[in-house]
N, C-alpha and C positions, 0 to 999 in steps of 0.2 A: 471443492475445497482446493486451495493452492497446495502444490506438492510440498513446499517447504513448511507450510503451516501444519499440514497433516503429519509430516514426519515428527515435528516437535510435539504436537498434541499426542500422538501415539506413544512417544517416549516420555511424556509428562515433563518435557524440557521447558520449564517456565521461563528460564533465562533466555532461551532461544526465541520463544514466542514474544517476549517483551522486546527483544532486539528488532524483530520483524515489524511489530506495531509502532515502535519508535520511529522507524523509517517510512511506515506505510503512508502517512499523510504527505510526505515529501514526494513519494512515488506517484500516488494517486489521491490528490486532495479531494476528489469527489467522494472517495471511499467506497464507490460502488463495487470495486473488485474485492474489497476485504469485508464488506458488510456481513455477509452470511458467516464467514470464518470467524469474525469478531464475536458475533452473537453466540456462536458455539463455544469459543474460548472463554467467554465470560462465565460459563458454567464450571470451568475447571477450577478446583480448589487451589488457592494460593496464587491465582493469576494476578490479583490486585493487592497492593499494600493499603493499609489504612491511611487515609489522607493526612499529610502533614504540610502545614504552610511553610513554604520556603521563600519564594519571591511573591510579591503581591499579585493576585489575579486581577487583571484589568477588565472591566466590563465595557469601557468606552471603545467601540469598534474603530474609531479614528486613530487610536493609539496601538492598534494591532499591527505593528511594523515587523520588518524582518528581524530586527534586533530583539524585539519582544518574543518572536517565534523561537529564536535560537535559545533564549533564556528558558522558555517553556520546555524545550527539548532537554536541556541540561537538568532541569528540575524533575522531569519525567524519569530520566535515567536514575536519579537519586531516589525518587519516591513515585513508583508506578501505581498511581491511584486512579480509580475509575473517574472520579470527579475531574481530575486534571486532564485526563485523556478526552473526556467528553467536551471539555472547554476547548481543547486543541482542535477537535473536529469542527467546531464553529469558527475558530480563528483561521483555520486553513482556507475556508471559503473566501476570506478577505485577503489574507497574505498571498494566496495563490489564485486570485480571481482570474487573471489572464490565462493561467494554465487550466483552470477548471473549464473556462469557456472553450479553450482549444481542444481539450479532451472530449468534451461533449459533442463538438462539431465533428471531430475525427471519428467518433463512434457512430454518429448518424451516417456519415459517408461510408464507413466500413459496412454497416448493415445494408445500406442501399446498394452498394456494389456487390454484396453477396447474394442479393435476391435475384433470381433468374429474370431475364427480360420478359419471359412469357408470363411470369407472376406479376411483375410490376405493371405490365400493360395488358392485364387480363380484360377480356371483353365484359361488358356489363351483363349481368345475369338477370334475366327477366323472370318475373313471377310466373306461376303456373297459369294464371288467368291471362297474362300477356302472351305467354308462349302458345296458348291454345288458339287455334285459328281454324277457319272453316275452308275446306277445299271443295270447290264446286266441280263436279265431273259431268261433262255433257254426254248424254247417251240417248240418241234418238230424240233429241229436243227435250229430254227430261233431265233435271238437275238433282243429283243426290248429294245431300249435305253430309259431309264426314268430318267429325271433330278430330283434329290431329292431336296425338298424345304429347303431352309436355315432356321435354327432355328431363332425364334424371340428373338434377343439378347437385344432389347431396354428395355423390361421389366426387364430383369435380371440386366442390368446396372443401372437402376433406383433403384432397390431394394438394390444393393450393395452400391450405393451412399448414400441412406437413412441410411443404417446401419453404414456407416462411420460417417455421420453427427451425428447420435444418440450417437455413441461412443465418439466422440469429445465433444458433449454437456455434457455427463455424467462426462467426465474427467474435464471439465471446472467447473462444479458444485462442484465437489470434491475439486478442487483447491480453489474455492471461499470460501467454508466453512473453509478450512484450513487458508486462508488469514484472514478471519473475526475473527477467534479464536485468531490468533496471534496478530491481531490489537487490539482486546479487552484487551489482556495482556499488550500490550504496553501502552494503554491509562490508565489502572489501575496503571501501574508503574509511569507514569507521574503525575497522580492525587495524588499518595502516596508521591511523592517528593514535589509536591506543598503544600500538607497539612503539611508535616514536616517542610518546609521552613516557612509557615505561623505560625506554632506553635513556631518555633525558634524566629521569629520576635516578636511574642506576649510576649514570655518570656523575651526577651531583653527589650522590651518596658516596661513590668511590673517591671523589675529590675531597670530600669532607674527611673521610677516613685517612687519606694520604696526608692531609694537613695536620690531622690529630697525631699521626705517627711521627711526622716531622717535628712537631712541637715537643713530643716526648723525647725524641732523640736529642734535640737541642738542649732540653732541660737536663738530660743525663750528662751530655758533654760539658755543660756549664758546671754541674756539680763536681764532675771529675777534675775540671780545671781548678775550681776553688779548693778542692782537697789537696791537689798538687801544690798550689800556691801556699796553702797553710803549712804543708810539710816543709817546703823550702824555707819559709819564714822562721819556723820553729828550729830548724837546723842552722 
């Protein structure tokens, strides 16, 4: 499980988990890195909202554009429903088709590079029948037929399998570190946008209050002036 997911899951931080999965498909549209974590988080009470229709869900894949994707993300942040997220998993395969292809290629290269040369170029292992051979030993013009014992290939196969598993594990750990780093950047971007929006709203709110105060002050001054004029006229 990814460290950030585990932290939020252990603390029952539903909001944090939602932030992670809102960005997950941008970081890894194949969703391979998050699949097991997602299956676990689905069982956490309160993870999903009851689905509410916001923007129309489009079934025509030809209309799954970047603009449609951004709208889906906005809707997901407002209503984190399982139905909407599952639809986004499908849409990501189209919107990020190039990235999906690139990630799959990079992962295959990483796994291949992590497998030792001795494993990738292992000699062909013969069966016991093939490995058995007869050695003829000449002794005083007599031949003794001796059956050579087949090599014990079970241990070799187990070692090779272990090396493959270790190589795949190292490749996965490298990929997880890359994913977590990219995810952290995505979250920092989102937080920066949220802070900027909050500041903008505060400024607008402050400006409105200033205008209101100015209007009240002008009204008071106008009333005072009128009162003074009335007093002057009466005298």
